[in-house]
N, C-alpha and C positions, 0 to 999 in steps of 0.2 A: 534449466529451470532454476539454477542457483541464483541467477540475477534477480529473481523475484522474491527471494526469501524475506528481505526486510519489508517489502510492500505487502507481502502476504501476511506476515505476522502483525504488521501495523494495522492491516485491514481487520484481521480477526480481533485485535485489541479494540479497534475503533467500533466494531459492531457490538462487542461485549459491553463497552462503555455506553454506547448509544442505546442499547436495550435497557440498561439500568436507568439511564437518564430519562428515557421515554416513559418508563413505568412510574417514575417519580414526578414527571412533568404534567402540568395541567394547564389548560387554556393557551395563552399566547407563548408560554415557555416551551412548547413543543418544538418550534423552529430552532430555538437556542439549543435544545438537546441534540438536534441533528448536526449543528454546526460545531459544537464542542469537540467531538471526536476528531474532526478534520483538523481543528486547531491544535489539538494535542498530538496528533500524528505529525503535523507540520513542525511543531516544536521539537519533537524527538528527532526528526530528520535534520532539522536546523542545527541542533546541538551536536549530533553525531558527524555531520558532514560540513559543519561551519558554513552554512548557506548564507549568502549575502541577502540583503533586504530584497534586491531585485529577483534573486533566485527564489526566495520565499513567495514573492508575489506571483511568480510564474508557476510555482508548485501548487499553491493553494487551489486554483480551479481544477487542476488535474486530480488532486486528492478528493475534492468535492464531487467531481463527476464519478470517480471510482466509487465513492461512498454511495452516491445516489443509484448508480447502476447495480452495485452489489445488493443494495436493499431491494431493488426491483426483482433481481434474480431470486433472492431469498423469499420474497413474498409471492412469487409466481408458483402456485401449487400445481399448475399443469406440467411443470418440468419434473423429470426424474432426477434423482440425486446425481446421476452421471451427467445429465444434460446441464444441471446447475453447476457442477464442478467444471465442466468444459467451458461454460460461459464465463465463469470466474477466472479460469486460467487465461482465456483470451483477453479478458479485461485487465488482468494483472500484467500480462505481457505488453499490452498497449500502453498502460500507465507507466510501466518501467521504461519503455522506449521513449515516451514523451518527456519524462523527467531527465533522463540521461542526455538529452539534446543540449541542455544548457549547463550541465555539470562540467567542472574542470577535470582534467585527467586524474589529478590527485583525489578529487571527490569521488570519481568513478571507482578508483582503486579502493578507497575507504568503504564505499557501498558494497563492492565485491567482497571485501574482507568481512564486513558485518554479515552479509548474506551467507557466506561460507561458514562462519561461526554458527549461525542459526541452523544450518543444514547438517553440518559435519562436526560440530563441537569445536574444541580448541585445535584439533588437527584437521587440516584442510587437505583433502586428497585430490583437489583439482589441479589441472595442469597450468593454471594461471591464465586461461583463455576465457575472459569474460564475455567474448562475443559468440560463444557457442550457442547455437539456437536449439532449444529443445524440440523434440519431435511431437507433433500433434496427433 
């Protein structure tokens, strides 16, 4: 699950900002409020991983889909918190896998390092195996 740290934190940040933006938005600006967190998440990933313009163009729809589906999970009151968490975990795993397809090895390493810092602080107890798959 360490591979998803950056995406998870980014998504949490994205939703917090989306909620504030939607509360302040009226009329046609509601769509812009939903797009802004995706662009901010993309900007952060671009800066941290030095994404090329082509990589940014490939990442944007993945982040948008993750945002949209996460919002649907959050809004679905028929789900228990555990079901919602499981759905988000699966969504984050899928998004992480999709983004990593077009990252360079160096970018994957940077992403692994960022995610390790978010989960473990400055000391990383991982064995350096970013391909470890978490158990569902």
